[in-house]
N, C-alpha and C positions, 0 to 999 in steps of 0.2 A: 484578421485571422474570425473563425468562424468558431461558434459552438460547438458544431459536430466533430471541428478538427481536431476537439482535445477529448471525444468521449473514451475514444481506444485505451488513452494513458490514467483518464480517473478512473476505467474499468481494473485496469491494472494494479493502481494502485488502492482503490477499493480492495480489490482479492484480498490482500495479504492480510488481513485481519481475518478473513473468512478462512484462508487458508492453516492459520494458524489457529483456528477453533477446530476445523476440520481435521489438521493431526492430533492435538489433543482428544478429541471426540476418537478417532480410531484407535490411538493407545489405547484410552478407555474401554473400549469397545474389543480390544483385542486382549484385555487384562482381565475381563472379568465375562465378555460372552462369546469365548475362544472359537467355540463350534459354529456359531449363528453370525458369526461376524461378517459382512460384505461393507464392499466403500461405500460411500455412503456421497459417492458423485464418482464422475468418468476419469478422473487423475488418479494417477498412481502416487505412494510417495514421493516418487524421485519427481515425475512432475510438478508437484506440490514444492517441494525443496528448489528446483530451479525457479520456478516461477516468484515467490518468495528470497530467494537471493538476489534476481532481478530487481526488484524493488528495492530491497535493501542497497543496492549498488547505485541504484537510480538516487535513492535520498541521501544515504550514508556519502557518497562522493563530492555532495555539494558542499560548497563555501560552507564553511561556519555561520550564520546570518538568522535575523527570527525567523525566517522563512525554512531553514531546514528545520530549526525548533518545533515550527508548528505541523510540519510534512510528517516529522516525528511522532510529535504527540497525537496527530490524527490519523495518521493510516498503519506506523507502525503499532502504537497504543493501544488504537481505537478510543479515543477521545471523540467525544461531537466538540465540531469547530468551538461554540461556547465553551465550552469547559476550557478548551487549548487557549482561549483569548484573556480568560480567569486567570489561568494560572501564567498565565506571560503577561500579567496587567496590562492586555492592553483593550480597545475597542472590537466589539463584535465587527461591526464594519472594517473594521481595519484588517483583525482575522480573515476575513473574506475577502479583503483585498490584496494581503500578502499569498494568501493561499491560492487563487486566481493567480497571480504572476509567477508564482514557484510550480504550479502546476505545468504555466506557458513552457518554462523554461526548462522541466523535466522531460516534456516533449519533445521540446527539439532534441535534448541527450538520447530520449528513446529512440525516436526516430532514425537517428542516425547508428545506433547500437542494429535495431530493426533490420538498416539498409548495408549492415557491412560494413560500414566506415569508422565504427569506433576500435 
């Protein structure tokens, strides 16, 4: 599998924390700067929620394992892989290896969903 084959799903997974922060920022802006409120990027609330739901679905429907824990800590909670490894009491190298395998597994599921076969 080529490195580029995983770039789309990696970008999707990484977008979760960005979307979460954006929703939080938008809520703050709506609350305190109602008249000057402008969306911070091209996605509206519905699109952000759909993207976040897709990422949650991909991660939370994985069988419970070190991989699912690592994906949750890294992509959902936004922790660096090094901090995930520390909290899971595994080496940094092991964490990156687990993450790589987990992303490959997530990518297979994502491609099935994207292709409409799931």
